C-alpha angles and dihedrals in degrees: 000000000000121000090244094057113114090225093055105113097210116069120223088243087075091055118072115236092242092059094044091051092045091050090050092051095048093044097047110089092205088074096046091110089065107021129015145143119277112246089256092058090226097098141019135225133223102205105189115021095191095053092038091054093045101041108025110027097060091051095052109020108030093242139067099217114124092192090057091050091051091046089053091050089051092049088058092049099259113148130204112245112223110206137169117234118198094337098310134078113266116253104257092210089063104037134016121174125203131192137191122174091231098042100088130152110254094015102092090150089069091067089087089066092060108095130185113247114248116227117218091203092237124120116224117256120241090250092057090049091052091049091050091050090050091050091050091052091052097046121091120229114262119222106251093213092055090048091050092049091050091050092047093049090050092049093047091051090050090048092050091049091051091048090050092049091048091051091049091053091049092050093054 
């Protein structure tokens, strides 16, 4: 159900403009040549950064700076998906893929769970950076597909609970 639908239970005021615009771009098939959902529906691709920055960004985001767009994605918790295509790394100029656990095709209602990160204005000390590096070395890689399935199952359960609670209120 689109955000603009009167029956949609989350108002657009809960969804930041950046996320609404991003959703519109990824959903609209007329932009598929430059930005589109991955076949899994758990991520999206920007296919030609130069054209995307020149043709799409000024229309939707009042700038044409790809680095600013990526910075904004990062501030909302989106992460770049690094993948190997046919034995070699994909050319980043041609195709960049981004993922967020709550940005899922067909689940527009999950946009409200995407929050902008709040900066505390402090820069990390060198000791905290070293500790983070040590922790990263010790951690084992997590299968992205398993992580996505876990996130989706959690979201679906939350959605079912909300539907059940809404039905209960209606019945009273």
